[in-house]
C-alpha positions in Angstrom: 5.8 -34.2 55.1 2.8 -32.9 53.0 4.7 -29.6 52.5 7.7 -31.5 51.1 5.5 -33.5 48.7 4.0 -30.2 47.4 7.4 -28.7 47.0 8.7 -31.7 45.1 5.6 -31.8 42.8 5.8 -28.1 42.0 9.5 -28.1 41.2 9.1 -31.3 39.0 6.3 -29.7 37.0 8.3 -26.5 36.5 11.4 -28.3 35.5 9.5 -30.4 33.0 7.9 -27.3 31.5 11.2 -25.5 31.2 12.9 -28.5 29.4 10.3 -28.9 26.7 10.3 -26.6 23.7 7.1 -24.5 23.6 6.9 -24.3 19.8 5.8 -27.2 17.6 7.9 -27.7 14.5 5.4 -29.4 12.2 1.7 -29.9 11.6 1.1 -33.2 9.9 3.9 -33.5 7.3 4.3 -29.7 6.9 7.3 -28.2 8.7 6.6 -25.0 10.7 9.6 -22.6 10.7 10.1 -18.9 11.3 8.3 -16.6 10.5 5.3 -18.9 11.2 4.1 -20.4 14.5 1.1 -22.5 15.4 1.6 -21.9 19.1 1.1 -18.3 20.4 4.4 -16.5 21.0 6.3 -18.5 18.4 7.5 -17.1 15.1 7.0 -13.5 14.1 4.1 -11.4 15.5 3.3 -10.3 12.0 1.9 -13.8 11.4 0.2 -14.2 14.8 -3.1 -16.2 14.7 -2.6 -16.8 10.9 -1.9 -20.5 10.8 -3.8 -23.1 12.9 -3.1 -26.9 13.2 -6.4 -28.8 13.5 -6.9 -31.7 15.9 -6.5 -34.1 12.9 -3.1 -32.6 12.1 -4.2 -30.5 9.1 -2.6 -27.1 8.6 -5.0 -24.3 7.8 -4.6 -20.6 7.1 -7.1 -18.0 8.4 -8.3 -15.2 6.1 -11.2 -12.8 6.2 -13.1 -15.1 3.9 -12.6 -18.3 5.9 -10.2 -21.1 6.7 -8.3 -22.9 3.9 -6.4 -26.1 3.8 -2.6 -25.6 3.3 -1.0 -28.1 0.9 2.5 -26.9 1.1 4.8 -24.3 2.6 8.1 -23.3 1.0 10.6 -21.3 2.9 13.3 -21.2 0.2 10.9 -19.6 -2.2 8.6 -18.1 0.4 5.0 -19.0 -0.4 2.2 -21.2 0.8 -0.3 -23.2 -1.4 -3.9 -23.3 -0.4 -7.1 -24.7 -1.9 -10.6 -23.2 -1.8 -13.3 -25.9 -1.6 -15.8 -23.4 -3.0 -13.9 -23.0 -6.3 -15.0 -24.7 -9.5 -13.4 -28.0 -10.3 -13.5 -30.5 -13.1 -16.3 -32.5 -11.6 -18.5 -29.4 -11.8 -18.3 -29.4 -15.6 -20.6 -26.6 -16.8 -22.5 -26.6 -13.5 -21.3 -23.1 -12.4 -22.2 -23.2 -8.7 -22.0 -19.8 -6.9 -18.8 -19.2 -4.9 -17.3 -16.7 -2.6 -14.2 -14.6 -3.4 -11.0 -15.6 -1.7 -9.5 -12.7 0.3 -6.5 -11.8 2.3 -6.0 -9.6 5.3 -4.2 -6.5 3.9 -2.6 -5.9 7.4 -0.5 -9.1 7.1 2.6 -9.6 5.0 0.7 -12.0 2.6 0.0 -11.2 -1.0 -1.4 -13.0 -3.9 1.3 -14.4 -6.2 1.7 -13.1 -9.7 2.0 -16.8 -10.7 -1.7 -17.3 -10.1 -4.0 -17.3 -13.0 -7.8 -17.1 -12.5 -10.3 -18.7 -14.8 -13.8 -17.1 -14.7 -16.9 -18.8 -15.9 -20.2 -17.6 -17.4 -19.4 -13.9 -17.1 -21.8 -11.1 -18.1 -20.4 -9.6 -21.3 -22.3 -6.4 -20.5 -19.9 -5.8 -17.7 -16.8 -7.9 -18.5 -14.7 -7.6 -21.6 -14.5 -11.3 -22.7 -12.4 -11.4 -25.8 -9.4 -13.4 -27.2 -6.6 -11.3 -25.8 -4.0 -11.2 -28.7 -6.5 -9.9 -31.2 -8.3 -7.6 -28.8 -5.0 -6.1 -27.4 -3.8 -5.3 -30.9 -6.9 -3.3 -31.6 -7.4 -1.8 -28.2 -4.0 -1.8 -26.4 -5.3 0.7 -23.8 -8.0 -1.7 -22.7 -5.9 -4.9 -22.8 -5.2 -5.2 -19.1 -8.9 -5.0 -18.2 -10.0 -7.8 -20.6 -10.7 -11.4 -19.7 -9.0 -13.7 -22.3 -11.4 -16.2 -23.8 -8.6 -17.6 -25.9 -6.6 -18.6 -22.8 -4.4 -21.7 -23.1 -5.8 -22.9 -19.7 -9.4 -22.7 -20.9 -8.5 -25.1 -23.7 -6.3 -27.3 -21.5 -7.9 -27.5 -18.1 -5.5 -29.1 -15.7 -6.8 -32.6 -14.9 -9.9 -32.3 -17.0 -10.8 -34.5 -19.9 -12.6 -31.7 -21.7 -12.1 -28.2 -22.9 -14.3 -25.2 -22.2 -15.8 -23.9 -25.4 -17.1 -20.5 -26.6 -17.0 -17.6 -24.1 -18.0 -19.6 -21.0 -14.4 -19.5 -19.8 -11.9 -16.7 -19.7 -8.6 -16.0 -18.0 -7.8 -12.9 -15.9 -5.1 -12.0 -13.4 -6.6 -9.5 -10.9 -4.0 -7.1 -9.5 -5.8 -7.0 -6.1 -8.4 -8.8 -4.0 -10.9 -6.0 -4.8 -10.5 -6.8 -8.5 -11.3 -10.4 -7.8 -14.4 -9.5 -5.9 -15.5 -7.2 -8.8 -15.1 -10.0 -11.3 -17.2 -12.4 -9.3 -19.9 -9.8 -9.1 -20.4 -10.4 -12.9 -19.2 -14.0 -13.3 -20.9 -17.1 -11.9 -17.9 -19.0 -10.7 -14.1 -19.1 -10.9 -11.1 -21.2 -10.1 -7.4 -20.5 -9.5 -4.4 -22.1 -11.2 -0.8 -21.5 -10.3 2.2 -22.4 -12.4 4.5 -24.8 -10.5 8.2 -24.9 -11.2 9.3 -28.5 -11.9 12.9 -27.8 -12.8 12.6 -29.1 -16.4 14.2 -27.3 -19.4 12.2 -24.5 -20.9 9.5 -24.2 -22.1 8.4 -27.2 -20.0 9.7 -25.9 -16.7 6.3 -25.0 -15.4 3.1 -27.0 -15.1 -0.4 -25.7 -14.1 -2.0 -27.0 -10.9 -5.2 -26.0 -9.1 -4.7 -23.9 -6.0 -3.9 -20.4 -4.8 -0.3 -19.4 -4.3 0.2 -16.8 -1.5 3.6 -15.2 -1.2 4.9 -14.0 2.2 7.9 -12.0 3.5 10.3 -13.4 6.1 11.2 -10.5 8.4 14.9 -11.2 9.2 16.4 -9.4 12.2 19.9 -9.5 13.8 18.3 -10.6 17.0 16.6 -13.5 15.4 19.8 -14.6 13.6 21.7 -14.5 16.9 18.9 -16.5 18.6 19.0 -19.2 15.9 22.9 -19.4 15.9 23.9 -22.9 17.0 27.0 -21.5 18.7 24.8 -19.4 20.9 22.4 -22.1 21.9 20.2 -22.5 18.8 17.0 -21.0 20.1 13.7 -20.4 18.5 12.6 -16.9 17.5 9.4 -15.8 19.2 7.8 -12.9 20.9 6.2 -11.8 24.2 2.5 -12.5 23.9 1.6 -9.3 25.8 4.0 -6.7 24.4 4.9 -8.6 21.1 8.5 -7.7 21.7 11.2 -10.1 20.5 12.0 -13.2 22.6 14.5 -16.0 22.1 12.8 -19.2 23.2 15.3 -21.7 24.8 15.1 -24.8 26.8 16.4 -22.9 29.9 13.7 -20.2 29.4 13.0 -17.1 27.4 15.8 -14.6 26.7 15.8 -11.2 25.0 19.0 -11.9 23.1 20.2 -15.5 22.7 20.2 -18.8 24.8 23.7 -18.3 26.2 23.3 -14.8 27.3 22.5 -15.6 30.9 23.8 -12.3 32.3 21.4 -10.3 30.2 18.6 -12.5 31.1 19.0 -11.7 34.8 18.5 -8.0 34.2 20.6 -7.3 37.3 17.9 -9.1 39.4 18.8 -12.0 41.6 15.3 -13.2 42.3 12.5 -14.0 39.8 8.9 -14.9 40.5 7.8 -17.4 37.9 5.1 -19.4 39.6 2.6 -19.4 42.4 0.2 -21.9 43.9 -2.6 -21.9 46.4 -3.9 -25.0 48.2 -6.0 -25.7 51.3 -4.7 -28.5 53.6 -6.8 -29.5 56.6 -8.7 -26.2 56.5 -5.4 -24.2 56.4 -4.9 -21.9 53.4 -1.5 -22.9 52.1 -0.1 -20.5 49.5 3.3 -20.7 47.9 5.4 -18.2 46.0 8.4 -19.6 44.2 11.4 -17.5 43.5 13.8 -19.3 41.0 16.5 -18.5 38.5 16.4 -19.4 34.8 18.2 -22.6 35.8 15.5 -24.4 37.8 17.9 -27.1 38.9 20.1 -24.7 41.1 17.7 -23.6 43.8 18.0 -23.8 47.5 15.5 -23.5 50.3 15.8 -20.2 52.1 13.0 -19.8 54.5 9.5 -20.8 55.4 7.5 -17.8 56.6 4.0 -17.5 58.0 1.9 -14.6 59.2 2.9 -15.7 62.7 6.6 -15.1 62.1 9.6 -16.4 60.3 11.7 -19.5 61.0 14.8 -17.8 59.6 14.4 -14.1 60.7 17.6 -13.0 58.9 16.4 -14.1 55.5 12.7 -13.4 55.7 12.8 -10.2 53.7 10.6 -11.7 51.0 7.7 -12.0 53.4 7.5 -8.4 54.3 4.8 -6.3 52.7 2.8 -9.4 51.8 -0.3 -10.1 54.0 -3.5 -12.1 54.1 -1.6 -15.3 53.3 -1.1 -18.2 55.6 2.2 -19.7 54.4 5.0 -18.7 52.0 7.6 -20.9 50.5 10.6 -18.8 49.3 13.3 -20.1 47.1 16.3 -18.0 46.1 18.6 -18.7 43.2 22.0 -20.2 43.9 24.9 -18.0 43.0 27.0 -21.0 41.9 
């Protein structure tokens, strides 16, 4: 009787686990779609461990310089928007507190968007060219790209601020790389990032400046992922094997290497699959179970109960051979129906 209870409990837990999708589709009010995942094995391995959903339901992105709050994720125009709490804001005024440079892992498919514009404050003019760009570029076109524009529109119209920066305390510069950003902060006290958000209005009012860092990303599209997501083939979720990082299609019935309705390929010409094991001690007897099931957990039948003392069904006790130092084995074989 106790054995039957254990069998029922184990099969119930396995069935529940197989029917629930392993990948969360949102964090707070931000949708999580391919290529991202906040559960290991979901999405593309290129973005593994990049996004994390906090206990309070806040989405964060991990970078070498820290964790940053994600405000929005766009999949139509692939980018994410993050904020850096260490950056200058309007409340700081002319209090230029030291900051740390934002950085990205160059091994990922993230890159800083060209729509970002960086405002640097209180820069050393011995090391940084702080000049009004139109005039300076006319006189020194070869040095134009390396100058920080003190005549920037944003310095005179700070987003959300009731004041304008005067003199040479503010200048605008668009670094081409993370290394350029670090170099600028070596000679400037503080900085902030502004991106130009498209609002769909007629030009020239189609963009408005907002604080934040826009990070562009690539969506690696593969034939296997498209097949996996195809509703006519089961509408699975693209993921990967957490050990080999090879592609996996995550379905309610289990994980497949192609798509959710490709049951024959999932069998790999094998009729028996080990997917779970359990050990318990009952009344001093070491009770161990090995469960052999198919992808469809609902179509299993009891085959044999074997022990080290023998087999109750000698003709079908092949699964017990070669296994020793166990007290009991519960063997289930998949139904061919």
